N, C-alpha and C positions, 0 to 999 in steps of 0.2 A: 394734289392727290393724297389720300390717306393710305398709309402703309397697310392698314387692315383691309382696306378695299382691294389693294393690289394682291394681298395674300389670298383673299377669297376668289379674285379673278383667276389667279394662277392655279388654285385648287380645282376650280370648275374646268379650266382648260385641260388639266391633266386627267380628271375623272370623266369628263364628258357628260356627267349627270349631276344635277344640283344636290340630289339626296346624298350621293356618295361624298361629295365635297363637304356638305354640312356635317356628316358623320366624322370625317377626318378632322374638321376644324372644331368639333365638339360644340356645335351651335345648331339652330333650327333652320329648316329650309327657307322659311319666309325671310329670315334675316339675310341669308346669302342672296336671295333673289332681289331684295330691296337694295342691297349695297351694290350689286352688279348694275342695276338700273340707274342708281345714282351716279355711278362711275361713267356709264354711257352718256348720261345727261351732261355731266361735267365736261367730257371730252367731245361731245357733239357728234358721236358716231356710234352705231351699233357694234358691239364687240362679239356677239354670238348670234348664230342662226338657231332658232328653236325648232325642233322637229320631234317626231314621235319617239325616236331612239335617244333623245337627250338634247345636247347642245354642241354645236361645232363653231369654231372660230371664223369670224368674217375676216376679210383682208386687213381691216383696221385692228382686229384682235390679234391677228398673227404678227402684225408690226409691233404691237404693245408688249407681247409676251416676253421676248428676250430682255426688254428694258425692265419689266416687272421682276423677272428672275434675278437680274443683276442688282436691282435695288434691294430685294429681299436678302440676297446673299450678303450685300454690304452691311445691311442692318444686323444680320446675324454675326458677321465677323466683327463689327464694331462692338456688339454686346460682349463677345468673348474677349476682345482686346482690352476693354475697360475693366472687366471683372477678373481677368487672368492675372496670376501672380508669377508670370514667367513660365508657367507650365502649359504645355499644349493641351487644350481641351476643346470639346465641341464635336460636331458631326462632320465626318469626312466621307464623301461619296466617290467611290472608285469603281471604274469599269474595267473589264478584262475579257480577253478571249477565253473560250471554253478550255482550250489546251493549256494556256498559261495558268488558268485557275486550277486545273487538275494537277499540274506538276510543279510549277514554280512558286505559287503563292502560299500554299498551306504553311510551310515552315516560316516563310517571310512574315506573313500576317500574324502568326502566333508570337513571333519574337517582337514584332512591332507593338502588339497588344500588351505584352509584358512590360516593355519599356515605357509605353505611353498609355496607361490604364484609363486616363480621363478622356481619351478620344474614342468616340463611338464611330466605328468604321462600317459603312454599308457597302456591300459589294454587289455589282450587277454584271451579268455576262451578256455578250452579244458578239456580232461580227464587227470587223474593223469599221465598215461604213456606218453601222448603227452607233458604235461607240464614239466615232468622230462627231457625228451629228449631235449626240447627247452632250458632249463637252462643249460644242459650239453653242448649243441652246442653254448652257449652264445647268443642265439636269445632273451633270457629273462634274466633280472638281478636277478629275484627271482620269486617264485610262491607259491601259496597256494594249497596244495595237501592234500589228505585224506589217513588215515591209517598208518600203520607202514612202515617205509622206512629206510633202511640202505644202503648207497652207499659210497664208499671210496672217491669220488670226491665231495660229497655234505655235507653241514652242515644243520641240521634241528632244528627247535625250535617249540614246541607246542604252539599254540596261541588260539585255540578254542576247545571245546569239544562239539560234537553233539550227540544227541540221535536219533537213527534211528528207524523208524516205517515202518510197511508194510502198504501201501496205496492201497485201493480197492474202488470199487463203493459201494454205500450205500446198494446194494442188498446182499452183503456178510457181515453177522453179526458175523460169527465164522470162523476165518482164519484157525484154526487147522482142523476143520471139512471139510472146503472147499478143502484144499490141500490133505487131506486124501482120499477124495472121487473122486477127479478130475482125469480123465484118462490122461489129459495133462494140465499143468499149463502154461499159457501164461504170460510172464514177459516183461514189458516195461522198456527199459534201454537206456542209452546213448551208443555211439559208443564203440567198443572194446578198452579196456585200462582204463575203468572207474572202480575205486576201489570198488564203491558201487555195481556194477554189479557182480564182483567176489565174494564179500561177500554174496550177495543175492543168487547166485547159490549154494554156499556152505551151506547156511542156509536151503534152500529147500531140498538139498540132505540129510541133517541130519534128516529131517522130512519124509524121505522115498519117496520123489517125484522122480519118475523114468524118466518121460518125461517132458522136459521143452522146450517150443517154445519161442525163443527170438525174440522180435520185437524191432529193433533199431530205435531211433528217435534222431534228432539233437538238440532239444531244450527242456528246462524244461517245457515250456508252452504246448508243444505238448504231452509230457508224462502225465502231469496232466489232460489235456483234454481227452486223450484216456482212462485213468484210470476212470474218471468220467463217461465216456460212456460205461464202462464195457468191454473194449477191452483187458484188462489184468490187472495185479497187478504190483507194483513196491516197491522199498525200497528207502526211502528218509529221510532226517532230519525232525524231527517233526516241527522245525521252518519253514520249507518250506510248509509242508502239512497243517499246521494249518491255513495258509492264503487261502487255496483253498476251493472252494465250491463244494458240492455234492460228497465229498470224505470221506470215513471212514478210521479211524486210528486204527491200531492194534498194541498194545504195545508188546515189546519183553523183555526177561530177560536181566539184565544189561550186562552180559557177551557177549551178541549178539548185543546189541543196542548201546553201547558206542564206539565212534570213534573220534580220534584226527584229527583236521585240523592242518597241519604243514606248516610253512614257510620255504622254501628251497632256498639255493643259492650255488654257486660253492665254494668249500673250498679255492681255490686259487684266489678268487676275490680280486682285489686290493682295497685299501681304496678309496671309492667313497662316498662323503658326502651325496648326495641324498639318496642312498641306506642305508647308516648308519642311517640317520635320519628317514627313513621310518621304518626300523626294530625297532628302539627305540620307535617310535610312536605306532606301532602295539602292542608291548609288554606292553606299558603303558595302551592302550585301553583294552587289554586282562585282565590285572590286575584289572582295574576299573570295567570291566564287572563281574569278579569273586566276587569283593567286593559287587556289587549291588545284585548279586544272593544270597550271604550269608545273606545280610540284609533282603531280601525277605523271605528266608527260616526261619530266626529267628522270623520275624513278623508273 
């Protein structure tokens, strides 16, 4: 198999349309189509189903995709390893939760960019389930996710600890009385796959809430705005809610409020200097943050 054919195959699998893939690869549509057909002939199996909306992977294509992504990653890493002079350089694809991106990452990424200017860092946000899938499929080099996670193909390291609070409008002054008396509790959450959402639903169930109406929103700003307007309640890190106006915070017992933010990557990831330096940098910053918190508590 030719690496160029695999690159075209991966581009079409991601774009779903040959025209878009050709534009990304800076080539013509006929070239992409011809190379995909040649790859299908070589492998003896159709890789795509052609339809009016574009192209979708066949079972054989779905099996090939993770191998193709791994090969392309290794080729890119090998290129940088040979050309590098001890300096981290190349593209690093990192995923993160919306909440972590909003509060934790801006200063961290700014400092990392200053220390490693030759690393091009791409950031993608999503829910925990989405980010785990993207790392497993090699679409991301690593990601920040929340909660406990055990997976045979992933390594995890705890980098931050968050305290979760229930956020409501200012009209709600007693959250226990509110959930006890409400016939239906409206909760504002991210898309399905958000670990905070699962935790919140379990938390309300333990308090006897029988009926929960879930309202899904795509952004943190949307959730906070709807909470302030009284459209529902949510569960978020206190570091996020503390910056929002017109929102009340309701503290929880430690066993319900504490959650770890983990950095995950594939266990079989090859040595890649930008990722190695990023992991080490994040760990250093996490330790420094813990030290600052300890000093504040002593003071």
